VOLUM-774868 format. One record per residue (C-alpha): residue number from 1; residue in one letter; chain; z, y, x. Coordinates in nm, 3 decimals. Each point is the difference from the previous one (the first is absolute). Layout:
// residues N
+------+------+-------+---------+---------+---------+
: resi : resn : chain :      up :   north :    east :
+------+------+-------+---------+---------+---------+
:  NUM :    A :     A :       Z :       Y :       X :
...
+------+------+-------+---------+---------+---------+
END
This chain:
// residues 250
+------+------+-------+---------+---------+---------+
: resi : resn : chain :      up :   north :    east :
+------+------+-------+---------+---------+---------+
:    1 :    X :     A :  -0.196 :   1.154 :   2.565 :
:    2 :    X :     A :  -0.172 :  -0.081 :  -0.320 :
:    3 :    X :     A :   0.067 :  -0.291 :  -0.243 :
:    4 :    X :     A :  -0.322 :  -0.202 :   0.136 :
:    5 :    X :     A :   0.116 :   0.053 :   0.359 :
:    6 :    X :     A :   0.354 :  -0.117 :  -0.066 :
:    7 :    X :     A :  -0.133 :  -0.301 :  -0.202 :
:    8 :    X :     A :  -0.228 :  -0.070 :   0.298 :
:    9 :    X :     A :   0.270 :   0.005 :   0.247 :
:   10 :    X :     A :   0.221 :  -0.216 :  -0.228 :
:   11 :    X :     A :  -0.278 :  -0.266 :  -0.021 :
:   12 :    X :     A :  -0.049 :   0.003 :   0.381 :
:   13 :    X :     A :   0.374 :  -0.043 :   0.065 :
:   14 :    X :     A :   0.038 :  -0.287 :  -0.263 :
:   15 :    X :     A :  -0.324 :  -0.154 :   0.164 :
:   16 :    X :     A :   0.129 :   0.031 :   0.363 :
:   17 :    X :     A :   0.345 :  -0.146 :  -0.098 :
:   18 :    X :     A :  -0.195 :  -0.294 :  -0.179 :
:   19 :    X :     A :  -0.188 :  -0.054 :   0.337 :
:   20 :    X :     A :   0.342 :   0.016 :   0.216 :
:   21 :    X :     A :   0.129 :  -0.267 :  -0.223 :
:   22 :    X :     A :  -0.301 :  -0.209 :   0.014 :
:   23 :    X :     A :  -0.098 :   0.047 :   0.365 :
:   24 :    X :     A :   0.070 :  -0.267 :   0.232 :
:   25 :    X :     A :   0.055 :   0.140 :   0.349 :
:   26 :    X :     A :  -0.132 :  -0.325 :   0.164 :
:   27 :    X :     A :  -0.333 :   0.042 :  -0.173 :
:   28 :    X :     A :  -0.020 :   0.349 :   0.087 :
:   29 :    X :     A :   0.071 :  -0.035 :   0.376 :
:   30 :    X :     A :  -0.253 :  -0.302 :   0.020 :
:   31 :    X :     A :  -0.262 :   0.219 :  -0.161 :
:   32 :    X :     A :   0.065 :   0.298 :   0.237 :
:   33 :    X :     A :  -0.010 :  -0.239 :   0.297 :
:   34 :    X :     A :  -0.329 :  -0.149 :  -0.111 :
:   35 :    X :     A :  -0.148 :   0.360 :  -0.046 :
:   36 :    X :     A :   0.119 :   0.078 :   0.362 :
:   37 :    X :     A :  -0.164 :  -0.320 :   0.140 :
:   38 :    X :     A :  -0.325 :   0.093 :  -0.173 :
:   39 :    X :     A :   0.013 :   0.350 :   0.164 :
:   40 :    X :     A :   0.064 :  -0.166 :   0.336 :
:   41 :    X :     A :  -0.280 :  -0.226 :  -0.056 :
:   42 :    X :     A :  -0.226 :   0.290 :  -0.097 :
:   43 :    X :     A :   0.098 :   0.176 :   0.320 :
:   44 :    X :     A :  -0.075 :  -0.307 :   0.205 :
:   45 :    X :     A :  -0.357 :  -0.034 :  -0.158 :
:   46 :    X :     A :  -0.059 :   0.365 :   0.083 :
:   47 :    X :     A :   0.103 :  -0.058 :   0.366 :
:   48 :    X :     A :  -0.228 :  -0.308 :   0.003 :
:   49 :    X :     A :  -0.283 :   0.203 :  -0.140 :
:   50 :    X :     A :   0.058 :   0.282 :   0.278 :
:   51 :    X :     A :  -0.001 :  -0.269 :   0.266 :
:   52 :    X :     A :  -0.326 :  -0.156 :  -0.166 :
:   53 :    X :     A :  -0.181 :   0.350 :   0.024 :
:   54 :    X :     A :   0.129 :   0.068 :   0.346 :
:   55 :    X :     A :  -0.133 :  -0.338 :   0.120 :
:   56 :    X :     A :  -0.337 :   0.080 :  -0.167 :
:   57 :    X :     A :  -0.029 :   0.353 :   0.167 :
:   58 :    X :     A :   0.086 :  -0.151 :   0.327 :
:   59 :    X :     A :  -0.282 :  -0.259 :  -0.045 :
:   60 :    X :     A :  -0.246 :   0.273 :  -0.086 :
:   61 :    X :     A :   0.131 :   0.195 :   0.279 :
:   62 :    X :     A :  -0.079 :  -0.293 :   0.255 :
:   63 :    X :     A :  -0.326 :  -0.039 :  -0.145 :
:   64 :    X :     A :  -0.064 :   0.376 :   0.065 :
:   65 :    X :     A :   0.120 :  -0.018 :   0.346 :
:   66 :    X :     A :  -0.233 :  -0.308 :   0.055 :
:   67 :    X :     A :  -0.296 :   0.207 :  -0.147 :
:   68 :    X :     A :   0.091 :   0.301 :   0.227 :
:   69 :    X :     A :   0.007 :  -0.232 :   0.315 :
:   70 :    X :     A :  -0.351 :  -0.120 :  -0.112 :
:   71 :    X :     A :  -0.131 :   0.354 :  -0.038 :
:   72 :    X :     A :   0.127 :   0.098 :   0.333 :
:   73 :    X :     A :  -0.166 :  -0.306 :   0.158 :
:   74 :    X :     A :  -0.325 :   0.085 :  -0.166 :
:   75 :    X :     A :   0.021 :   0.361 :   0.119 :
:   76 :    X :     A :   0.041 :  -0.126 :   0.367 :
:   77 :    X :     A :  -0.297 :  -0.241 :  -0.046 :
:   78 :    X :     A :  -0.213 :   0.294 :  -0.127 :
:   79 :    X :     A :   0.099 :   0.234 :   0.286 :
:   80 :    X :     A :  -0.102 :  -0.281 :   0.235 :
:   81 :    X :     A :  -0.336 :  -0.030 :  -0.167 :
:   82 :    X :     A :  -0.049 :   0.381 :   0.015 :
:   83 :    X :     A :   0.025 :   0.031 :  -0.389 :
:   84 :    X :     A :   0.245 :   0.271 :  -0.003 :
:   85 :    X :     A :  -0.094 :   0.050 :  -0.379 :
:   86 :    X :     A :   0.106 :  -0.337 :  -0.088 :
:   87 :    X :     A :   0.322 :   0.054 :   0.214 :
:   88 :    X :     A :   0.086 :   0.305 :  -0.189 :
:   89 :    X :     A :  -0.055 :  -0.164 :  -0.327 :
:   90 :    X :     A :   0.231 :  -0.287 :   0.093 :
:   91 :    X :     A :   0.268 :   0.252 :   0.115 :
:   92 :    X :     A :  -0.044 :   0.192 :  -0.335 :
:   93 :    X :     A :   0.076 :  -0.318 :  -0.202 :
:   94 :    X :     A :   0.295 :  -0.092 :   0.234 :
:   95 :    X :     A :   0.135 :   0.356 :  -0.062 :
:   96 :    X :     A :  -0.019 :  -0.045 :  -0.383 :
:   97 :    X :     A :   0.181 :  -0.322 :   0.034 :
:   98 :    X :     A :   0.262 :   0.176 :   0.209 :
:   99 :    X :     A :   0.060 :   0.244 :  -0.267 :
:  100 :    X :     A :   0.023 :  -0.295 :  -0.255 :
:  101 :    X :     A :   0.231 :  -0.182 :   0.259 :
:  102 :    X :     A :   0.244 :   0.304 :  -0.001 :
:  103 :    X :     A :   0.022 :  -0.011 :  -0.383 :
:  104 :    X :     A :   0.089 :  -0.363 :   0.010 :
:  105 :    X :     A :   0.254 :   0.072 :   0.265 :
:  106 :    X :     A :   0.157 :   0.267 :  -0.216 :
:  107 :    X :     A :  -0.008 :  -0.232 :  -0.318 :
:  108 :    X :     A :   0.174 :  -0.287 :   0.201 :
:  109 :    X :     A :   0.277 :   0.233 :   0.128 :
:  110 :    X :     A :   0.069 :   0.120 :  -0.349 :
:  111 :    X :     A :   0.006 :  -0.361 :  -0.125 :
:  112 :    X :     A :   0.237 :  -0.085 :   0.292 :
:  113 :    X :     A :   0.242 :   0.277 :  -0.091 :
:  114 :    X :     A :  -0.016 :  -0.095 :  -0.381 :
:  115 :    X :     A :   0.070 :  -0.351 :   0.091 :
:  116 :    X :     A :   0.292 :   0.084 :   0.216 :
:  117 :    X :     A :   0.145 :   0.221 :  -0.281 :
:  118 :    X :     A :  -0.046 :  -0.266 :  -0.249 :
:  119 :    X :     A :   0.159 :  -0.267 :   0.224 :
:  120 :    X :     A :   0.292 :   0.212 :   0.043 :
:  121 :    X :     A :   0.023 :   0.054 :  -0.371 :
:  122 :    X :     A :  -0.028 :  -0.357 :  -0.051 :
:  123 :    X :     A :   0.271 :  -0.075 :   0.223 :
:  124 :    X :     A :   0.241 :   0.254 :  -0.171 :
:  125 :    X :     A :  -0.114 :  -0.121 :  -0.339 :
:  126 :    X :     A :   0.046 :  -0.382 :   0.084 :
:  127 :    X :     A :   0.366 :   0.092 :   0.130 :
:  128 :    X :     A :   0.065 :   0.187 :  -0.314 :
:  129 :    X :     A :  -0.138 :  -0.272 :  -0.222 :
:  130 :    X :     A :   0.215 :  -0.266 :   0.191 :
:  131 :    X :     A :   0.311 :   0.214 :  -0.024 :
:  132 :    X :     A :  -0.081 :   0.031 :  -0.384 :
:  133 :    X :     A :  -0.033 :  -0.371 :  -0.028 :
:  134 :    X :     A :   0.347 :  -0.054 :   0.172 :
:  135 :    X :     A :   0.160 :   0.262 :  -0.229 :
:  136 :    X :     A :  -0.178 :  -0.148 :  -0.304 :
:  137 :    X :     A :   0.128 :  -0.357 :   0.057 :
:  138 :    X :     A :   0.370 :   0.156 :   0.061 :
:  139 :    X :     A :  -0.036 :   0.214 :  -0.307 :
:  140 :    X :     A :  -0.103 :  -0.311 :  -0.192 :
:  141 :    X :     A :   0.279 :  -0.212 :   0.118 :
:  142 :    X :     A :   0.246 :   0.269 :  -0.076 :
:  143 :    X :     A :  -0.153 :   0.040 :  -0.350 :
:  144 :    X :     A :   0.006 :  -0.383 :  -0.057 :
:  145 :    X :     A :   0.378 :  -0.009 :   0.112 :
:  146 :    X :     A :   0.094 :   0.309 :  -0.214 :
:  147 :    X :     A :  -0.187 :  -0.157 :  -0.299 :
:  148 :    X :     A :   0.182 :  -0.337 :   0.050 :
:  149 :    X :     A :   0.346 :   0.194 :   0.029 :
:  150 :    X :     A :  -0.082 :   0.189 :  -0.326 :
:  151 :    X :     A :  -0.081 :  -0.339 :  -0.169 :
:  152 :    X :     A :   0.330 :  -0.142 :   0.126 :
:  153 :    X :     A :   0.201 :   0.305 :  -0.112 :
:  154 :    X :     A :  -0.171 :  -0.015 :  -0.328 :
:  155 :    X :     A :   0.093 :  -0.355 :  -0.040 :
:  156 :    X :     A :   0.356 :   0.068 :   0.125 :
:  157 :    X :     A :   0.011 :   0.303 :  -0.241 :
:  158 :    X :     A :  -0.101 :  -0.231 :  -0.299 :
:  159 :    X :     A :   0.232 :  -0.266 :   0.094 :
:  160 :    X :     A :   0.281 :   0.237 :   0.037 :
:  161 :    X :     A :  -0.062 :   0.132 :  -0.357 :
:  162 :    X :     A :  -0.019 :  -0.370 :  -0.129 :
:  163 :    X :     A :   0.317 :  -0.083 :   0.177 :
:  164 :    X :     A :   0.161 :   0.323 :  -0.151 :
:  165 :    X :     A :  -0.105 :  -0.121 :  -0.358 :
:  166 :    X :     A :   0.145 :  -0.356 :   0.091 :
:  167 :    X :     A :   0.320 :   0.145 :   0.131 :
:  168 :    X :     A :   0.048 :   0.216 :  -0.313 :
:  169 :    X :     A :  -0.063 :  -0.307 :  -0.218 :
:  170 :    X :     A :   0.246 :  -0.213 :   0.204 :
:  171 :    X :     A :   0.258 :   0.284 :  -0.032 :
:  172 :    X :     A :  -0.048 :   0.026 :  -0.366 :
:  173 :    X :     A :   0.057 :  -0.387 :  -0.027 :
:  174 :    X :     A :   0.310 :   0.029 :   0.213 :
:  175 :    X :     A :   0.129 :   0.277 :  -0.218 :
:  176 :    X :     A :  -0.066 :  -0.210 :  -0.305 :
:  177 :    X :     A :   0.181 :  -0.304 :   0.152 :
:  178 :    X :     A :   0.311 :   0.213 :   0.101 :
:  179 :    X :     A :  -0.001 :   0.149 :  -0.353 :
:  180 :    X :     A :  -0.011 :  -0.332 :  -0.165 :
:  181 :    X :     A :   0.276 :  -0.152 :   0.256 :
:  182 :    X :     A :   0.208 :   0.311 :  -0.101 :
:  183 :    X :     A :  -0.053 :  -0.053 :  -0.364 :
:  184 :    X :     A :   0.094 :  -0.369 :   0.028 :
:  185 :    X :     A :   0.315 :   0.082 :   0.204 :
:  186 :    X :     A :   0.107 :   0.261 :  -0.264 :
:  187 :    X :     A :  -0.058 :  -0.243 :  -0.285 :
:  188 :    X :     A :   0.222 :  -0.267 :   0.183 :
:  189 :    X :     A :   0.263 :   0.249 :   0.045 :
:  190 :    X :     A :   0.001 :   0.107 :  -0.369 :
:  191 :    X :     A :   0.009 :  -0.348 :  -0.112 :
:  192 :    X :     A :   0.302 :  -0.076 :   0.248 :
:  193 :    X :     A :   0.172 :   0.290 :  -0.135 :
:  194 :    X :     A :  -0.075 :  -0.123 :  -0.373 :
:  195 :    X :     A :  -0.185 :   0.323 :  -0.081 :
:  196 :    X :     A :  -0.312 :  -0.215 :  -0.071 :
:  197 :    X :     A :   0.019 :  -0.340 :  -0.187 :
:  198 :    X :     A :  -0.178 :  -0.269 :   0.182 :
:  199 :    X :     A :  -0.299 :  -0.145 :  -0.173 :
:  200 :    X :     A :   0.079 :  -0.269 :  -0.247 :
:  201 :    X :     A :   0.368 :   0.090 :  -0.024 :
:  202 :    X :     A :   0.138 :  -0.052 :  -0.361 :
:  203 :    X :     A :   0.321 :  -0.032 :  -0.180 :
:  204 :    X :     A :   0.318 :   0.180 :   0.057 :
:  205 :    X :     A :  -0.060 :   0.039 :   0.363 :
:  206 :    X :     A :  -0.289 :   0.225 :  -0.100 :
:  207 :    X :     A :   0.010 :   0.375 :  -0.057 :
:  208 :    X :     A :   0.028 :   0.279 :   0.246 :
:  209 :    X :     A :   0.278 :   0.059 :   0.254 :
:  210 :    X :     A :   0.217 :   0.202 :  -0.248 :
:  211 :    X :     A :  -0.005 :  -0.260 :  -0.264 :
:  212 :    X :     A :   0.077 :  -0.272 :   0.265 :
:  213 :    X :     A :   0.311 :   0.194 :   0.125 :
:  214 :    X :     A :   0.123 :   0.071 :  -0.341 :
:  215 :    X :     A :  -0.038 :  -0.367 :  -0.092 :
:  216 :    X :     A :   0.209 :  -0.090 :   0.317 :
:  217 :    X :     A :   0.274 :   0.247 :  -0.104 :
:  218 :    X :     A :   0.007 :  -0.147 :  -0.353 :
:  219 :    X :     A :   0.026 :  -0.370 :   0.130 :
:  220 :    X :     A :   0.275 :   0.091 :   0.237 :
:  221 :    X :     A :   0.198 :   0.165 :  -0.281 :
:  222 :    X :     A :  -0.033 :  -0.298 :  -0.205 :
:  223 :    X :     A :   0.129 :  -0.224 :   0.280 :
:  224 :    X :     A :   0.298 :   0.223 :   0.067 :
:  225 :    X :     A :   0.084 :  -0.012 :  -0.379 :
:  226 :    X :     A :  -0.017 :  -0.369 :  -0.008 :
:  227 :    X :     A :   0.207 :  -0.035 :   0.312 :
:  228 :    X :     A :   0.271 :   0.234 :  -0.141 :
:  229 :    X :     A :   0.006 :  -0.204 :  -0.328 :
:  230 :    X :     A :   0.044 :  -0.318 :   0.189 :
:  231 :    X :     A :   0.283 :   0.152 :   0.202 :
:  232 :    X :     A :   0.177 :   0.104 :  -0.340 :
:  233 :    X :     A :  -0.047 :  -0.342 :  -0.149 :
:  234 :    X :     A :   0.154 :  -0.180 :   0.293 :
:  235 :    X :     A :   0.306 :   0.229 :  -0.011 :
:  236 :    X :     A :   0.055 :  -0.078 :  -0.396 :
:  237 :    X :     A :  -0.005 :  -0.360 :   0.042 :
:  238 :    X :     A :  -0.127 :  -0.291 :  -0.212 :
:  239 :    X :     A :   0.163 :   0.114 :  -0.326 :
:  240 :    X :     A :  -0.179 :   0.334 :  -0.009 :
:  241 :    X :     A :  -0.344 :  -0.112 :   0.090 :
:  242 :    X :     A :  -0.143 :   0.079 :  -0.341 :
:  243 :    X :     A :   0.097 :   0.342 :   0.030 :
:  244 :    X :     A :  -0.118 :   0.041 :   0.352 :
:  245 :    X :     A :  -0.342 :  -0.144 :  -0.037 :
:  246 :    X :     A :  -0.273 :   0.134 :   0.256 :
:  247 :    X :     A :  -0.223 :   0.276 :  -0.109 :
:  248 :    X :     A :  -0.332 :  -0.122 :  -0.113 :
:  249 :    X :     A :  -0.218 :   0.195 :   0.232 :
:  250 :    X :     A :   0.087 :   0.331 :  -0.140 :
+------+------+-------+---------+---------+---------+
END
């Protein structure tokens, strides 16, 4: 296959695919049905023409038969008048009409056979057209239902994709909420443990956890020292108070 042939085949395939997408089965079926009706109407007109020609021949046949009867009467009258020559002439004319009458009868028989054949063909074609009409309406209904189903499925698919995006956004929001809640709980725990200083806290209570623990130890040591000095002072008595003065916050 040459390059031009391959290109032509490709163009035909693309064009055929485009037609398949653009073609509406309902329109195609209605068009086919109309064409079949036109063929049926043409056949019926042909039958009518055959019948018309048959009737015309039958009328002519009747006229010939009437003329033949007239010539026969004339031949009889001529014989009665001893005019054999005229009787022979009348019979000759009658014989010519007899030949013509046979031709008419042959043509009428042919037209009758043709009419019978056309009538049978018209009956079969009518049945076929009616069956096609029923099938056409059924296919159109099926196509309409399938088209509606496709639209619903497309809508449902789009809605499902949209809901998927919404669910993902909601999930991200929930994840952020949980993350913020966990962070807040962690901050509360650190503040309770003293690892973090609460906002606005100043003075000796400030500092980190280690500083506060060391400050508590130092304060407790001073209290113990003052308590020991007070006990010693009470044991020495009033005279020795000068020597046993309390330490001044060493």
